[in-house]
N, C-alpha and C positions, 0 to 999 in steps of 0.2 A: 522305672517307676512312673506312675501316672497320677496326676492330681485332679481331684474334683472339688470345685469351689461352689458351695451352696449358699446363696444369699437369701436368708429368711427375713421376715418382717422385723423381727427384733433380735436376730442373732445370725452369725455366719459360721458355717462349718467348713473345714478344709480336711479332706480325707485322701490318703495316698494308698494305692494298691500296687501289687507287684505283677509279675508276668503270669502268675496263676490266678489273677484277679482276687488274690487274698488281701485283706486289709492289713496294711503295714502300720499305719498310725493315723490318728485323727485328732484334731484340735478344734476349739470353738471360741468365739467371742460373743458373749451373751448380753451385751448392753448397748445395742444400737438404739438410740433414742427415737421416739415417735412423738409427733406434734399433732394436737387436735385443736386448731385455732377457733373452730366453731362446732356446734353440734352437727354431726354427720360428716365433718371434714377430717381427713387423715393424710398427713404429709410427713416427709422425711428429707433431711439434708443429705444429698448424695456424698458429700465429703465424709460423712460418718461411715459410709461403706468402705472408703479407703482406709480410714482409721481401723476399722475392724479387720480388714485384710492385713494391714501392717501388724496387728497384734497376733493374728493367726500365723503369719509367716515367721514371725519372731519365735513363736512357740514350736513351730515345725523345725526350725533351724536347730533347736536344742535336741531333737530326736533323730533327724535324718540329714543326709547330705542333699541339699536342694539341687545341687548341680547334677544329680543322678536322675532327676525328673525329665522324662522324654517329652511329655505333652501335658496340656492342661485343658480342661473343659469346665462348663458351668451348669448350674441349676439356679433358678431364682424365682421369687414371687413375681407373678405376672401382672400385666396391664399398666404398671406405673408409668406416668408421663414424665420422662426425664429430658428436659429441653435444654439444648446448648446453643450458644450463638456462634458466629463465624470465627471467633477467637477461641472457640472450644471451652468457653466459660459457662457454668451453670446459670441459667436465667432466673429461676425461682425454685423453691423446694419441689421435690418430686411429689405429685399427687398419686396416692397409693390405690391399690386394688379395692380396699374397703371404704373408699370415699364415696359418698352418695350425693354430692352437690349437683351433679350434672344430669339429673333425671329429665329436666326440660329439654336439654340438648339432645337427649336420646330420642324424644318424640320428634324433634326437628329433623334429625338424621333420617328417621323412618317415614318421613312425609311421603316419599316415593317407596312403596312397599317392595319394589324389586331389589332393593339393597339387601334384604334379608336372604334372598335366594343366593346372592353372591357371597355374603359373609357366612351363610349357614346358621346364623344366630339372630336373635333380636338384639338391638342395641341396649346395653345395660350401663348404669352409671359406673360399674366397675371397669368397663373397657376403656381403652386409651383415647379413642377418637372423640367421644363426648367430653372427656376431660379437656382436651386441647381446644375443642370448640367453646367450652366454658371460658377458657383463658382468653379466647378472642372476644367473647361477649363482655367480659368483666375486667380483663387486664390487657387491653389491646396493644399497648406499648410492648409488653412482654411477648405477645403473640407475634408481632412484627419482627422480633429479633430471632425467631426460631430458625436455626440453620439445620439442625438434625433433631428429630424426636426419637429418643432411645428408650428401650425397656431397661429396667434396673440392672440386670445381669450384663446387658450389652454395653452399659456404661463402664462396667468393670473391664469388659473386653477392650473397649477403647483405651482405657487407662493402661492396660498391659501391653497393647499392640499398636495403638494409633489407628486401628482399622474400624470401619463401621459395618457390622454384620448383625443379623438376627436370625436365629434358627426358626423353622416354620412352625413348630409347636408353640413357641412364645409369640411369634408374629400373628398367629391365628387369633389371639386375644386382644388385638388392637382395634378391630373392626375396620381395618384397612386392607385386609388380605382376602383375595379370592381363594377360599379354602379348597375348593375342588381343583382349581388350576394350579394351586401352590405358588402364587405370585401376587405381588401388589396389584390392587385394582384401582385404576384411574377413577372409576365411578365412585368408589367408596371414599377415596381421598378427597375428591371434589365435594362430597357431602359434608365434610368438616373443614372445608377451605384449605386443604393441604395439597401438596404436589409431590411427585415421585422423587424429586431431587432432595427432599427433606427426609427421605427414608434411608435406613441402612440397606445394604445388600441382603437378600434372603439366602439361606443355605440350609442344608440338611444338618441334623445334629452331629453327624460324623464327618462333615466337610471341614477341611482346614480353612481357618480364617486369619492366618498370619502367624508370626512368631513373636516371642517376647522381645520388646524393645531393649536396646542396649542399656539405657539408663535404669530400666526396671530390672533387667537381668543382674546388673551390678548391685542394685539396692537389695534385692532379695537373695541373690546367689544362684539364680538360674544359669544354665549354660546358654551360650549365644544361639544355639540351634533349637531351643525348646519350642515346640509347635503348639498352636492353640486351635481348638476345634469348636464346632458350633454350639453344642450343649442343648439345653431344653428348658421349657417351663417346669416348675417344680413337680407337678403331678406326672407329667410325661417322663421326667427324669427318674422319679420314684418307681414308675412302671418298668423302666429299663433296669433299675436296681433289682427289682423283684424278678425280672425275666418275663414280663407280660408284653407280648406283641402279637401272639396268635389270636385269631378271631375265635371268640368263645371263652377266652380267659379274661376275667374281670376282677376288680378289687373293690371292697368297701373300706374306706379309710375313716376310722373313728377318731378324729383329732379335734382341734379347736373348731374347724368346720368339718362337715361330713361330705365325703366325695365318693361317688360310684364311678369307676373308670373302666371302660371297655374298649379294646382295640377292634378296628375293622379294616377290611381290605378295600373298601370303597367309601365314598363320601355319602354319609347319611345325615339326616337332620330332623329335628322336631322343635322348631323355634317357638311354636305355640305354647309349649310347656317349659320354655326357658332352658332347654337342654343345650349344652355347649357342644358344638360340632367343630373339632379342631384337627389340624394335621398332627400326626405323631412326629416324634423327632427322628424316626427311622424312615428310609426311603419307601415310597409307594404304600404308605400305611397312614391311616387316620385313626382318630379315637373320638368317642363320645363321652361326655362327662356331665353328670348331674352334680350340682353344688348346693348344699344346705349350709347357710352361712353360720349358724350357731349349732354346734353339736356338743362336744364335751364342755364347751364354754358355759352351757346351761348347768352342768354338774358343778363346775367351779363356782358359778354364781350361787347355786343352792348351798354349797358347803360354806361359803363366806357369809351368806345372809342368815342361815338357820343354824350356824355353829355346828355343822355336821362334819362328817368325814367319809372317805371312800369305804372304810370298813362298815360304818353304820349304814350307808346307802346299800351296800351289798347285802347286809343282814336283813334289812327291811324288804328289799326287793325279793330275796329268796323266800321270805315268809309270805309275801303277797302272791307270787306266782304259783305257790303251792295251794292256794285257796281260790276256787272259782267265785265264791261269794265276795271275797275281798277285791278281786279284779273287777267284778261286775259293778260294784258299788263305789269305786274310786272316782274322784273328780277327773277332769280332762285338762291337759296342759298343751298349750300352743307354744312351741319352742323358738319363737321368733324374736330373740333378744335384740338383734341388729337388723331387722328386716329379713327378707327371704329372696333367694333367686329361684331355684327350681322347686316346684313348678309355678310359683306365684308371680315372680318378678315384681315384688312389692317392697321398695326400700323403706316404706313408712310403717308397715305393720310391726307390732311389738308383742312380746310374750305375755301370756295370761293364763291363770287357772280358771276353770269353769265348773259349775255344778257342785260347789263346796257346801257342806252343811255343818250343823252343830257337832256332828260326830267326826268330822274331818280332823285328822291328827297328822303328825309328822310322818308316821309310817305310810299312810295312804298318799300323802303328797309325794313321797319318794317314788312310789309305784307310778303315780301319774306323771312325774317328771321323766322317768326312763321310758315309759310307754309313749309319751308325747314325742320324745326325740325319735324313738323307733318308728312311730307313725309317720313322722316327717321323712325319714329315710325310705319308708315304704312308698310314700307319695313320689319321691325321687325315682325309686325303682320302677314304679308303674309308668312314669313319664318316659323313662329310658326305654322300657320295653316296647313302647309304641313305635319306635323307629325301626323295629325288626332286627335289632342287634342280637347276636347270640350271646347268652349269658350262661354258658354251660358250667363253668367252674367259677365259683365266687369265693375269693380269698379275703378274709377279714384282717386288716392291719391297723396300726395306730394304737395310741394309748388305751382306747376303750376296748381293744381286743383282749386285754388282760383280764377283763371282768367276765367270767364264764356265765354268770347268772344273766347278765345283759344279753350275751350272745344267744343264750337259750331262748329268751323272749323274742329277740330279733328274728331268729330262725323260724319261730312259730308264726310271727307276723308276716314274714316274707313267704311262708309256706314252702320252705326248702332247707335242706341241710347246708351248713356253712363250714368252710375250711379255715382253720387257724394256722397261720404260718409265721415263721421267724421273720420279723422285720423291725429293725431299729429305727429310731428317729433320725438316723443319718442315711436313710435309704436314698433320698434325693442326691446327696453328696456322693454316695456310692454309684448311683446311676450316672452322674456326671463323670466320675472317674472311669467308668466303663466306656462311655462315649469317647473319652480321650484315648483309651486303650484300643477300641475298635478302629478309630480314625488313624491313629499312628501306625498300626499294624496292617491296615487295609484289609480288615476282616469283614466277612458277612455276619450280620447280627444273628442269622439263623444258626450259624455254626458255633456261636459263643453263648448266647442267652438261653438258659434252661429254665423251665417252670420252677417256681419256688417249692421247697420241701414242705409238706404238710405235717404239722405237729399233731393236729387232732381234728376230727370231724364232729361238729356239734349238730345233733339231730333235732329236728323240729318236733313239737309236741302236738300230735293230731287232736288230742282231747280238748285243747283250748281254742281250736280253729274257729268255731262258731262264735264264741265269746268275743274273740279279738276282731272278727269281721264286723260284728254288730257295733262294737265300740269304735272301730275305725270309721264306720259310716256316720256315727254320731259325732265323732271328733271333727270330721270334714265340715260339718255344718256350722261349726263355731267360727270359722274364718269368714269374715265379711270385708270386702275391699272398700 
């Protein structure tokens, strides 16, 4: 058996697969606390990750024999600055991916524009390097104590093995990695006053990074030969779970955030539009990723604020998209509840409705809401297309993929048919387990990973193309930096 551990922002999933890559069992811990000391700040105590792991392993013990697990790998939320001292103690709470306090440090890092060519990205507050530079500027005593700067899932690896490693997909989001050369960059490290000795070793997602320590093996019930493999950042792991690695296969994830993910065989970039250019967790493969910070979180906000429901939103949306007049006369919605990455890179912009009138009602606001989110995704799609990446097959995944009316509208806005595939919210954990399976059995990913099965093809509606194009052009004008 093979174990995938997925560390999410608020939950942890542990999923076990067998020799046929079938899911044997999965468990979760859903109460990892989050701290927001100030507006725009987001932190977490890494000890809470160990508590969550303890809970998951205890639940797994009730269902399977932990001793039969051959290998372990990881998926995790990216960018978090987890700093430890020379005694391996946590220096301060981990600053998370959705923390925006370090926007000034981003500008400082990019004073020399050449760093963008090395990193393949513009420096964003979400990345690790500006967070650590913020610690230097504001908590210098803590900065001087840094022995190793680890990403969240790699702190779990250290806890299990005593080893310091980070896979290349996760390391790409630090702003310390030369993404094309797939190694740490001295130039990027110097830009945030760090050095190579403070970095973990880099590895591919299928590389072995140690074995479970004796005390941990005894605590959880692992065998003493259980191996640990590199793993991946959450989106790269989910892509492995889906089987996406071929150039031309891409996914749109409609979750709390909206992500368009596409694999490439070479290093591509478009940092002018805040596209993420990262290494994939598979050898000699890269990926591009656009990130819309607020996707279905807009829907959750609307439901809570307007006492609505998914059923009501679906009903109103279906009515609106069947009427050209209703679509043409609806207000506009900017979906930037927590700022935006692609293509704006603006942590300060916030959501807003525009062009409302006395006739505006809940029904038309629902259409504006879903249309605005979809326009944001189209903005992402256009930015991604500028890189020259192939987007031949586009699979829609995530919670939003269950709403067929939304996917119909999105297909029309993108002007292309979309494929719906089976994908659970445990896809990243499944991808991590697959990486453990690939590494342990020394298999080539091309021989193991197959494209996802298509449940349904959602066709675009050519009749609404001109209406949506005109509305998108108007929608774009409402954003002012």
